[in-house]
RODO-2510 file (C-alpha; in nm, 4 decimals, decimal comma):
residues 239
     n   res          X          Y          Z
     1     m    20,5055     2,7196    19,8814
     2     f    20,3629     3,0253    20,0521
     3     e    20,0482     3,1324    20,2321
     4     a    19,9321     3,4764    20,1209
     5     a    19,8627     3,7360    20,3860
     6     s    19,5735     3,9811    20,3672
     7     r    19,5928     4,2315    20,0844
     8     e    19,4118     4,5122    20,2640
     9     q    19,5977     4,8416    20,2726
    10     g    19,9049     4,8303    20,4926
    11     v    20,2189     4,6299    20,5617
    12     f    20,1979     4,2522    20,5229
    13     r    20,4232     3,9448    20,5069
    14     d    20,3456     3,6115    20,3450
    15     t    20,4276     3,2873    20,5253
    16     i    20,6702     3,0745    20,3232
    17     a    20,6800     2,6982    20,3797
    18     y    20,9852     2,4913    20,2839
    19     w    20,9559     2,1207    20,2055
    20     l    21,2033     1,8402    20,1410
    21     a    21,1154     1,5969    19,8628
    22     e    21,3477     1,3088    19,7737
    23     p    21,3173     1,1309    19,4379
    24     g    21,0486     0,8664    19,4743
    25     g    20,9937     0,9621    19,8375
    26     t    20,7301     1,1505    20,0292
    27     r    20,7395     1,5231    20,0824
    28     r    20,7942     1,6477    20,4365
    29     s    20,7946     1,9902    20,5948
    30     v    21,1303     2,1437    20,6873
    31     t    21,0485     2,4905    20,8214
    32     r    20,8422     2,8051    20,7762
    33     a    20,9521     3,1670    20,7591
    34     m    20,8021     3,5114    20,7219
    35     g    20,8482     3,6616    20,3758
    36     s    20,9880     4,0049    20,2959
    37     e    20,7882     4,3035    20,4201
    38     r    20,5523     4,4410    20,1559
    39     f    20,3083     4,7315    20,1467
    40     s    19,9672     4,7155    19,9826
    41     s    19,7979     5,0416    19,8859
    42     v    19,4472     5,1115    19,7596
    43     s    19,3581     5,4343    19,5804
    44     p    19,0471     5,5525    19,3946
    45     r    19,0445     5,5274    19,0162
    46     g    18,7426     5,6997    18,8724
    47     l    18,3964     5,6981    19,0306
    48     q    18,3397     5,3263    19,0722
    49     s    18,6801     5,1587    19,0787
    50     t    18,9970     5,1448    19,2820
    51     a    19,3599     5,0770    19,1981
    52     r    19,5705     4,8403    19,4075
    53     s    19,9490     4,8248    19,4089
    54     t    20,2037     4,6285    19,6089
    55     s    20,5551     4,7532    19,6846
    56     d    20,8528     4,6587    19,8975
    57     v    20,8653     4,8381    20,2320
    58     m    21,1627     5,0750    20,2334
    59     f    21,4398     4,9029    20,4284
    60     g    21,1945     4,6289    20,5196
    61     a    21,2844     4,2890    20,6618
    62     l    21,3878     4,0423    20,3907
    63     l    21,3721     3,6684    20,3342
    64     r    21,6653     3,5194    20,1420
    65     q    21,7695     3,1629    20,0636
    66     t    22,0449     2,9874    19,8717
    67     q    22,1981     2,6445    19,8190
    68     v    22,5441     2,5881    19,9671
    69     g    22,6817     2,2587    19,8410
    70     q    22,4432     1,9928    19,9760
    71     h    22,3067     2,2366    20,2329
    72     f    22,0358     2,5027    20,2248
    73     a    22,0778     2,8433    20,3898
    74     l    21,7770     3,0517    20,4946
    75     a    21,7869     3,4073    20,6303
    76     q    21,4882     3,5937    20,7700
    77     t    21,6753     3,9151    20,8396
    78     d    21,4780     4,0247    21,1463
    79     l    21,5732     3,7019    21,3290
    80     g    21,9457     3,7867    21,3400
    81     v    22,0788     3,4495    21,2232
    82     v    22,1162     3,2514    20,9017
    83     r    21,9930     2,8960    20,9508
    84     v    22,1764     2,6242    20,7553
    85     f    21,9843     2,3014    20,6899
    86     d    22,1492     1,9686    20,6099
    87     p    22,0250     1,7305    20,3370
    88     q    21,7949     1,5594    20,5896
    89     g    21,6250     1,8896    20,6799
    90     g    21,7889     1,9397    21,0192
    91     i    21,9588     2,2615    21,1267
    92     s    22,3349     2,2060    21,1054
    93     a    22,4513     2,5615    21,1820
    94     e    22,3318     2,9083    21,2762
    95     i    22,5412     3,1955    21,1459
    96     p    22,5030     3,5363    21,3159
    97     m    22,4156     3,8342    21,1021
    98     p    22,5724     4,1753    21,1662
    99     s    22,3639     4,4588    21,3085
   100     g    22,1455     4,6606    21,0753
   101     t    22,2118     5,0276    21,0006
   102     t    21,9941     5,3020    21,1501
   103     v    21,7943     5,4642    20,8696
   104     t    21,8136     5,8434    20,8369
   105     d    21,5887     6,0855    20,6470
   106     d    21,8642     6,1209    20,3864
   107     y    21,8638     5,7446    20,3298
   108     i    21,4852     5,7471    20,2849
   109     e    21,4965     6,0336    20,0370
   110     a    21,7763     5,8659    19,8412
   111     e    21,5715     5,5437    19,8267
   112     r    21,2662     5,7341    19,7043
   113     n    21,4779     5,8954    19,4340
   114     r    21,6158     5,5565    19,3294
   115     r    21,2666     5,4103    19,3014
   116     r    21,1426     5,7205    19,1194
   117     a    21,4206     5,6841    18,8609
   118     r    21,3342     5,3150    18,8221
   119     n    20,9661     5,3967    18,7663
   120     e    21,0501     5,6638    18,5092
   121     a    21,2730     5,4167    18,3240
   122     r    20,9876     5,1649    18,3114
   123     v    20,7551     5,4234    18,1596
   124     r    21,0165     5,5234    17,9004
   125     d    21,0633     5,1598    17,8023
   126     a    20,6871     5,1102    17,7807
   127     a    20,6477     5,4180    17,5577
   128     r    20,8222     5,2287    17,2788
   129     f    20,5047     5,0189    17,2512
   130     g    20,2682     5,3154    17,2474
   131     s    20,1354     5,5879    17,4739
   132     e    19,8467     5,3754    17,6028
   133     f    20,0836     5,1029    17,7239
   134     a    20,3036     5,3666    17,8875
   135     r    19,9959     5,5066    18,0662
   136     i    19,9074     5,1611    18,2000
   137     v    20,2625     5,1065    18,3276
   138     a    20,2695     5,4519    18,4883
   139     g    19,9406     5,3756    18,6630
   140     g    20,0924     5,0661    18,8207
   141     n    20,3995     5,2418    18,9574
   142     d    20,4572     5,2739    19,3307
   143     d    20,2905     5,5529    19,5274
   144     l    20,6282     5,6536    19,6658
   145     e    20,5137     5,9131    19,9171
   146     h    20,3017     5,6632    20,1101
   147     i    20,5349     5,3617    20,1223
   148     p    20,6540     5,3225    20,4833
   149     a    21,0196     5,2945    20,5829
   150     n    21,1694     5,0991    20,8723
   151     e    21,3919     5,2676    21,1278
   152     v    21,6651     5,0029    21,0943
   153     a    21,7755     4,8530    20,7615
   154     p    21,8184     4,4762    20,7211
   155     p    22,1765     4,3589    20,7901
   156     i    22,2104     4,1686    20,4604
   157     d    22,0269     4,1772    20,1288
   158     r    22,1762     3,8869    19,9317
   159     m    22,3298     3,5407    19,9841
   160     i    22,5126     3,3015    19,7543
   161     g    22,6828     2,9653    19,7968
   162     d    23,0069     2,9334    19,6014
   163     l    23,1723     2,6372    19,4285
   164     d    23,3772     2,5609    19,7415
   165     g    23,0722     2,5318    19,9652
   166     r    23,1241     2,8686    20,1355
   167     l    22,8342     3,0967    20,2256
   168     w    22,8563     3,4596    20,1103
   169     l    22,6505     3,7295    20,2851
   170     r    22,6284     4,0719    20,1213
   171     l    22,6092     4,3478    20,3827
   172     f    22,3277     4,5943    20,3187
   173     h    22,4171     4,9634    20,3024
   174     p    22,1235     5,2086    20,2853
   175     a    22,3435     5,4650    20,1139
   176     g    22,4198     5,2266    19,8263
   177     e    22,7914     5,2065    19,8986
   178     n    23,0354     4,9610    19,7386
   179     e    22,9580     4,5945    19,7887
   180     q    23,0964     4,4259    20,1005
   181     w    23,0643     4,0536    20,1720
   182     q    23,1200     3,8219    20,4652
   183     v    23,2372     3,4745    20,3625
   184     w    23,1625     3,1855    20,5992
   185     d    23,2679     2,8232    20,6390
   186     i    22,9336     2,6642    20,7286
   187     s    23,0878     2,3501    20,8800
   188     a    23,2468     2,5298    21,1785
   189     p    23,0751     2,7797    21,1399
   190     e    23,3558     3,0335    21,1014
   191     l    23,3946     3,3742    20,9386
   192     l    23,6749     3,3223    20,6871
   193     f    23,7165     3,6768    20,5558
   194     t    23,5358     3,9876    20,4379
   195     l    23,5548     4,1160    20,0809
   196     s    23,5257     4,4743    19,9561
   197     l    23,4649     4,5486    19,5874
   198     a    23,5388     4,8495    19,3733
   199     a    23,2568     5,0880    19,2840
   200     g    23,0095     4,9434    19,0352
   201     e    23,1216     4,5813    19,0757
   202     q    22,8894     4,2964    19,1762
   203     v    22,9845     3,9434    19,2805
   204     l    22,8150     3,6687    19,0771
   205     d    23,0095     3,3581    19,1879
   206     a    23,3380     3,2511    19,3425
   207     a    23,5804     2,9595    19,3630
   208     g    23,9050     2,9470    19,5573
   209     n    24,0576     3,2954    19,5608
   210     r    23,8809     3,4111    19,2446
   211     v    23,5469     3,5843    19,2019
   212     l    23,3282     3,6333    18,8972
   213     v    23,2306     4,0012    18,8885
   214     r    22,9817     4,1980    18,6798
   215     t    23,0629     4,5607    18,6060
   216     q    23,0065     4,8270    18,3374
   217     d    23,2264     5,0248    18,1015
   218     e    23,2084     5,4016    18,0517
   219     l    22,9194     5,3550    17,8049
   220     g    22,7095     5,1605    18,0539
   221     v    22,7633     4,8236    17,8825
   222     d    22,7731     4,5232    18,1191
   223     y    23,0678     4,2845    18,1063
   224     l    23,2190     4,0115    18,3243
   225     l    23,5561     3,9963    18,4973
   226     v    23,7368     3,7275    18,6929
   227     r    23,9252     3,8920    18,9779
   228     e    24,1729     3,7428    19,2222
   229     m    24,1233     3,8268    19,5881
   230     v    24,4204     3,9683    19,7778
   231     e    24,4670     4,0265    20,1495
   232     s    24,4369     4,3829    20,2736
   233     n    24,4927     4,5049    20,6317
   234     g    24,5276     4,1561    20,7742
   235     p    24,4304     3,8035    20,6746
   236     e    24,0562     3,8513    20,7372
   237     a    24,0101     4,1386    20,4919
   238     r    24,0327     4,0952    20,1170
   239     q    23,9656     4,3087    19,8143
***
């Protein structure tokens, strides 16, 4: 569950509460965390009304969670560690996150362009249902010039737990570079290896030395691949 922060104009974060509920048992609180950074904007719409929109802060702090076997991993990226909770709700491990990347003006402009392209695609899709619907969608798009950007990007932007009970952390790159992952044994905890993917590939799941990858062909059609990881430049680096 979450507790909503104020929706006045500006940056806000909701408070997220995590609870443990066993079948037939009582619910008990495990922990709380601050949600991802969001930006609320208010702008006039006509003489007597205003328009409100909510967007992700550019390179804002993130909150991510995933199940890892019988454990639960929680990462509030501005805290610098991933907390791993055992089935009883206790913290069984804390895994350090890497440092975030300093954000440059070029990164901010590239992010604005990415969001602008996304907004334009939404309007094009909406136009199939009529010009009025497209106008409504366009009116709800982000006010890109006023969304704030952080000076340091979050260190990770995604987590997954694989079929072998390993925790995967995807490193965040403001420039949108190829995916890179850290793979951890949560019982030690110990960094097992890092994984680098080819351009356009995304990890969906993993087991053993194989990963399920989503990619696209030359026509932009999505398809799935199962790739085998191989060592590169030493036992801790794989591709």
